[in-house]
C-alpha positions in Angstrom: -21.4 -32.5 39.5 -17.6 -32.0 39.7 -16.2 -28.7 39.0 -13.0 -28.5 37.0 -9.8 -27.1 38.7 -10.3 -23.8 36.7 -13.8 -23.3 37.7 -13.0 -24.1 41.2 -10.1 -21.6 41.2 -12.2 -19.0 39.7 -14.9 -19.5 42.3 -12.3 -19.2 45.2 -11.0 -16.2 43.5 -14.4 -14.7 43.5 -15.0 -15.5 47.1 -11.8 -13.7 48.1 -13.3 -10.4 47.0 -14.7 -8.1 49.6 -18.5 -8.0 49.8 -18.5 -4.5 48.7 -16.6 -5.3 45.5 -18.8 -8.2 44.8 -22.0 -6.1 45.4 -20.6 -3.5 42.9 -19.8 -6.2 40.4 -23.4 -7.8 40.9 -25.0 -4.3 40.6 -23.0 -3.6 37.4 -24.0 -6.8 35.9 -27.7 -6.4 36.8 -27.5 -2.8 35.4 -26.1 -4.0 32.0 -28.6 -6.8 31.8 -31.5 -4.5 32.4 -30.1 -1.9 30.0 -29.8 -4.6 27.2 -33.2 -5.8 28.2 -34.8 -2.4 27.7 -33.0 -2.0 24.4 -34.3 -5.2 23.3 -37.8 -4.2 24.1 -37.4 -0.9 22.4 -36.0 -2.7 19.2 -39.1 -5.1 19.3 -41.7 -2.2 19.6 
């Protein structure tokens, strides 16, 4: 699979972040997903 130039550039940009910044971004994303998941579960009940 070949990445487009834009995707490759974005990937390189992400790799340039410090590990702390990346960790924070990942934790924020996981928090948002889990919060949304909990909201969906509440809505279904």
